[in-house]
C-alpha positions as CSV (number, residue, x, y, z in Angstrom):
1,X,-7.7,-4.6,-155.6
2,X,-10.7,-2.6,-154.2
3,X,-12.5,-2.8,-157.5
4,X,-12.0,-6.6,-157.7
5,X,-13.4,-7.0,-154.2
6,X,-16.4,-4.9,-155.1
7,X,-17.1,-7.0,-158.2
8,X,-16.7,-10.2,-156.1
9,X,-19.2,-8.9,-153.6
10,X,-21.7,-8.0,-156.3
11,X,-21.3,-11.3,-158.2
12,X,-24.7,-12.8,-158.9
13,X,-25.1,-16.4,-157.7
14,X,-25.7,-18.2,-161.0
15,X,-27.3,-21.3,-159.5
16,X,-29.9,-19.3,-157.6
17,X,-30.6,-17.3,-160.8
18,X,-31.1,-20.4,-162.8
19,X,-33.5,-21.9,-160.2
20,X,-35.6,-18.6,-160.3
21,X,-35.7,-18.6,-164.1
22,X,-36.8,-22.2,-164.2
23,X,-39.5,-21.6,-161.6
24,X,-40.8,-18.6,-163.6
25,X,-40.8,-20.6,-166.8
26,X,-42.8,-23.4,-165.2
27,X,-45.2,-20.9,-163.7
28,X,-45.6,-19.2,-167.1
29,X,-46.3,-22.5,-168.7
30,X,-49.1,-23.5,-166.3
31,X,-50.6,-20.0,-166.6
32,X,-50.6,-20.3,-170.3
33,X,-52.4,-23.6,-170.0
34,X,-55.1,-22.0,-167.9
35,X,-54.4,-24.1,-164.8
36,X,-56.6,-23.4,-161.8
37,X,-54.1,-23.2,-159.0
38,X,-56.7,-23.1,-156.3
39,X,-58.3,-26.3,-157.7
40,X,-54.8,-27.9,-157.9
41,X,-54.0,-26.9,-154.3
42,X,-57.3,-28.3,-153.1
43,X,-56.7,-31.6,-155.0
44,X,-53.2,-32.0,-153.6
45,X,-54.2,-31.2,-150.0
46,X,-57.2,-33.4,-150.3
47,X,-55.0,-36.3,-151.4
48,X,-52.6,-35.8,-148.5
49,X,-55.6,-35.4,-146.1
50,X,-57.0,-38.7,-147.3
51,X,-53.9,-40.5,-146.1
52,X,-54.8,-39.5,-142.5
53,X,-52.8,-37.8,-139.7
54,X,-50.8,-40.9,-138.9
55,X,-49.2,-41.0,-142.3
56,X,-48.7,-37.3,-142.4
57,X,-47.0,-37.0,-139.0
58,X,-45.0,-40.2,-139.5
59,X,-43.6,-38.6,-142.7
60,X,-43.0,-35.4,-140.7
61,X,-40.9,-37.4,-138.2
62,X,-38.8,-39.2,-140.9
63,X,-38.5,-37.1,-144.1
64,X,-36.8,-34.0,-142.6
65,X,-33.9,-36.3,-141.7
66,X,-33.5,-36.8,-145.5
67,X,-33.3,-33.0,-146.0
68,X,-37.0,-32.5,-146.8
69,X,-37.8,-29.0,-145.5
70,X,-39.6,-29.1,-142.1
71,X,-41.6,-26.0,-143.1
72,X,-43.3,-28.1,-145.8
73,X,-45.1,-29.9,-143.0
74,X,-45.6,-27.1,-140.5
75,X,-47.1,-24.7,-143.1
76,X,-49.7,-27.3,-144.2
77,X,-50.4,-29.3,-141.0
78,X,-53.0,-26.8,-139.6
79,X,-55.0,-26.6,-142.9
80,X,-54.9,-30.4,-143.3
81,X,-55.9,-31.6,-139.9
82,X,-57.1,-28.8,-137.6
83,X,-60.8,-29.6,-138.5
84,X,-60.2,-33.2,-137.3
85,X,-57.7,-32.6,-134.4
86,X,-58.2,-28.9,-133.5
87,X,-55.3,-26.5,-134.0
88,X,-53.8,-27.1,-130.5
89,X,-53.9,-30.8,-131.3
90,X,-52.1,-30.3,-134.6
91,X,-49.4,-28.3,-132.7
92,X,-48.9,-31.0,-130.2
93,X,-48.7,-33.7,-132.8
94,X,-46.3,-31.6,-134.9
95,X,-43.9,-31.3,-131.9
96,X,-44.1,-35.0,-131.2
97,X,-43.1,-35.6,-134.8
98,X,-40.3,-33.0,-134.6
99,X,-39.0,-34.5,-131.4
100,X,-38.9,-38.0,-133.0
101,X,-37.1,-36.5,-135.9
102,X,-34.5,-35.0,-133.6
103,X,-34.0,-38.3,-131.9
104,X,-33.6,-40.0,-135.3
105,X,-31.1,-37.6,-136.7
106,X,-29.1,-37.6,-133.4
107,X,-28.9,-41.4,-133.5
108,X,-27.9,-41.4,-137.2
109,X,-25.2,-38.8,-136.7
110,X,-23.7,-40.1,-133.5
111,X,-23.8,-43.8,-134.3
112,X,-25.2,-45.2,-137.5
113,X,-23.9,-42.9,-140.2
114,X,-21.1,-41.1,-138.4
115,X,-18.2,-41.6,-141.0
116,X,-20.4,-40.7,-144.0
117,X,-22.0,-37.6,-142.3
118,X,-18.6,-36.3,-141.1
119,X,-17.4,-36.2,-144.7
120,X,-20.7,-34.6,-145.8
121,X,-20.5,-31.8,-143.2
122,X,-16.9,-31.1,-144.1
123,X,-17.9,-30.9,-147.8
124,X,-20.4,-28.2,-147.2
125,X,-17.9,-26.1,-145.3
126,X,-19.3,-26.6,-141.8
127,X,-17.1,-27.6,-138.8
128,X,-18.0,-30.0,-136.0
129,X,-17.7,-28.0,-132.7
130,X,-15.4,-29.4,-130.0
131,X,-17.6,-30.1,-127.1
132,X,-16.7,-30.0,-123.4
133,X,-19.0,-30.1,-120.4
134,X,-18.5,-26.3,-120.1
135,X,-19.4,-25.3,-123.6
136,X,-22.1,-27.9,-124.6
137,X,-25.0,-25.6,-123.9
138,X,-23.4,-22.6,-125.6
139,X,-22.5,-24.7,-128.7
140,X,-26.0,-26.1,-129.0
141,X,-27.5,-22.6,-128.7
142,X,-25.1,-21.1,-131.1
143,X,-26.0,-23.6,-133.8
144,X,-29.8,-23.7,-133.2
145,X,-30.0,-19.9,-133.1
146,X,-27.7,-19.1,-136.0
147,X,-29.5,-18.5,-139.3
148,X,-28.1,-20.5,-142.3
149,X,-27.7,-24.2,-141.6
150,X,-30.9,-26.1,-142.4
151,X,-32.8,-27.7,-139.6
152,X,-31.7,-31.3,-140.4
153,X,-28.0,-30.3,-140.8
154,X,-28.1,-28.6,-137.4
155,X,-29.3,-31.8,-135.8
156,X,-26.6,-33.9,-137.6
157,X,-23.8,-31.5,-136.6
158,X,-24.9,-31.6,-133.0
159,X,-25.1,-35.4,-133.1
160,X,-21.6,-35.6,-134.6
161,X,-20.3,-33.2,-131.9
162,X,-21.6,-35.7,-129.3
163,X,-23.7,-33.2,-127.4
164,X,-25.2,-35.0,-124.4
165,X,-28.6,-36.3,-125.5
166,X,-30.7,-34.8,-122.8
167,X,-29.2,-31.3,-123.3
168,X,-29.6,-31.7,-127.1
169,X,-33.3,-32.7,-127.1
170,X,-34.5,-30.2,-124.5
171,X,-32.6,-27.2,-125.9
172,X,-33.5,-28.1,-129.5
173,X,-37.2,-28.4,-128.8
174,X,-37.3,-25.1,-126.9
175,X,-35.5,-23.3,-129.7
176,X,-38.0,-24.8,-132.3
177,X,-41.2,-24.1,-130.4
178,X,-41.8,-20.5,-131.5
179,X,-40.9,-21.2,-135.1
180,X,-43.1,-24.3,-135.3
181,X,-46.1,-22.6,-133.8
182,X,-45.6,-19.5,-136.0
183,X,-45.5,-21.5,-139.2
184,X,-48.4,-23.7,-138.3
185,X,-50.6,-20.7,-137.5
186,X,-49.4,-18.7,-140.5
187,X,-50.0,-21.6,-142.9
188,X,-53.5,-22.2,-141.5
189,X,-54.3,-18.5,-142.0
190,X,-52.9,-18.4,-145.5
191,X,-54.8,-21.4,-146.8
192,X,-58.0,-20.2,-145.2
193,X,-57.6,-16.6,-146.3
194,X,-57.9,-15.6,-142.6
195,X,-56.0,-12.3,-142.3
196,X,-56.2,-12.2,-138.5
197,X,-54.6,-15.7,-138.2
198,X,-52.0,-14.7,-140.8
199,X,-51.1,-11.7,-138.6
200,X,-51.0,-13.9,-135.5
201,X,-48.5,-16.2,-137.2
202,X,-46.4,-13.4,-138.5
203,X,-46.4,-11.8,-135.1
204,X,-45.2,-15.0,-133.4
205,X,-42.4,-15.3,-136.0
206,X,-41.3,-11.7,-135.6
207,X,-41.2,-12.0,-131.8
208,X,-39.3,-15.3,-132.2
209,X,-36.8,-13.5,-134.5
210,X,-36.3,-10.7,-132.0
211,X,-35.8,-13.1,-129.1
212,X,-33.5,-15.3,-131.1
213,X,-31.4,-12.4,-132.1
214,X,-31.1,-11.2,-128.5
215,X,-30.2,-14.7,-127.3
216,X,-27.6,-15.1,-130.0
217,X,-25.9,-11.8,-129.0
218,X,-26.1,-12.7,-125.3
219,X,-24.6,-16.2,-126.0
220,X,-21.8,-14.7,-128.2
221,X,-21.0,-12.0,-125.6
222,X,-20.9,-14.6,-122.8
223,X,-18.6,-16.9,-124.8
224,X,-16.3,-13.9,-125.6
């Protein structure tokens, strides 16, 4: 029995391995064709930049509700629009977009798509927490601070759980602030080759991770 359990723990996730192999094969193909990745990066970012900040931040407000990773926007926002809006301006615009996305996903989960999303959440093995006035804050913190569920899925679960809207939006934004700032600064530094800015971004993310871990433990202890 013990050997079977050990084998089960060491089982390689086939799907993840296939994705890695495909990614490596695609990378090898482009390298063999002599693709200039820096030029490709500049062309892609230039095309997105030409659409303007309104299009970018509107997409940032809507597309994460459709499971597009939020980090795709936060990592590129600074490089794309800091010269036009300044880095603090990009951070403010990003959190306005994130707030709108949170409102959108809450409305979809609690009202518009509730039956469909309930089945989807159950299919992926998540449970909708039972919310009372006493545990609403603890449940929101537990979900927002627990690594694993993607950002959009967290929002849908909290909407399905009927968390009071004011509590939902304020707590969610506070939990998202350090991660958003960290990724925006990190992305700006990476694209510019600015080592100091990269370290600032990493530092914000490390501090956020430490604080989140402490808050998660404190919340779990208080609930226990």
